[in-house]
Steps between C-alpha positions, in 0.01 A plus 500: 500500500658849502632617835368829638724532809773725349445851371668642198780752564363850529131389513266460796328170559171659390650597167627150448165348581326731257756444218307356205797287381534344846128418525499369143795270571345374824162416329678307219713313753208414726244399237604255231401618150389845616569773239544847635577809302585841624286778336701821521335825588675796331330763708685690782333258749685204346227278637592182315265207511509124474321310217439139603361226273140391573583141574717587788332826616319352794816334632695824445239706686513253796882530506481879507251489784656227715878563463595657833736763358237615255159430649289688244195462710279761351368555137382857486376520142443292192483662157417369157661612165389424151778469238341452155707358213737767370706536181848641497715595198874475478739586219739221402768466239478202261685390196312477174574448130420819310561492128722198547712670768484415868435812704428580856159668540288620782166341572228567749385183681192492716458281806183424684510436870202303629274664755448387859353610828715579803428498880720691741497436871660768730653335803616630839656351815360647814736289708815590315389840376561421135329596185345563264596199298300472180438133392369448152327215312405488136238293305581313189286725285187710513260245364493138628817492712388748766539271797732586795520353849322697770728633772208553740613177698826688577371846548126525584494871416530405132151343494287797399779649284535184297120497450524860371770391251295203395199730443670782319788321317381141471778321685383171639660430839514124567462411862317832591244433776220703346577612140207700367439854383528773753422828316305394194192281523511119438340519151738773379704405196861606439760665721493891515865555584638322194650748250285365214177521693222662299252698704136412425291759324163428663591558868211286618672459828542883556329578824456874432369594154721803421426686182810362320401147601145541376621628171734204451226259602261653248763460225550135602119427490474669157789293364357180650163570346653555153657156503 
C-alpha cells in the first residue's frame, strides 16, 4: 500500500493528501482489481474528480472514509448526470484508388459513443479538513445496465439523494435501504431529468389549472377523442 508519511517537496501535507494521483494510486494499491480514472476539470477551480468502477466502488468508498490520513467522513451532496449517446465526426486521410492511381484523400468518419448515467458524490473530511473530493460512478448504459452500488452504507447522508437520482434519472442503487420514488408518485412513469424526457401534454397531475395548462389539456382531449 502507498505510504502517506512523507510530503512532497514544496507541498503541504494537506496538498499531498488531496492530490488526485496520490489517492488514485492508493486506491489501486489497496483494492485488487479496482479501476480508478482521474477526470480532469479544466475550470479555474481545477477540481479534478475520481471515476471508480462500479464493481469496486463500495470498497473504494470505505477506503476513503476509513483511511486515517484521508477520513472522508461526510458526503455533502450527490448529483446525477445523463449522458445520451453522442456522435462525433473527425477528418482522416486514407489512400484510395482513383482512376487506377492510388491517392491520399480526406474522409469524414463518424463515431458513436454509447450513452450512460453518472452519479457524483462530493466528499469532505471534517476531521482532516479536506475536500471537496468528487467521486464518480457510471452505469453501463441508459437502458438495462443502470445498476450501481448504493454508497448509503458508507455515508448515510446519501440515502435521500440516491432516492432522488433513482426517481429523476432512473439509476437503480443496489443495496439501498429504502429505494423508492421521493419526488414523483409511485405510479409515475419515466424519469423527468433525463435529457430525452418528453413532457406529457395532458397535465392530469397539475394541481393548479392555469390557463396554459387548460388549453393543452383541451387539445389533448380533442386529439384523444379523434383517435
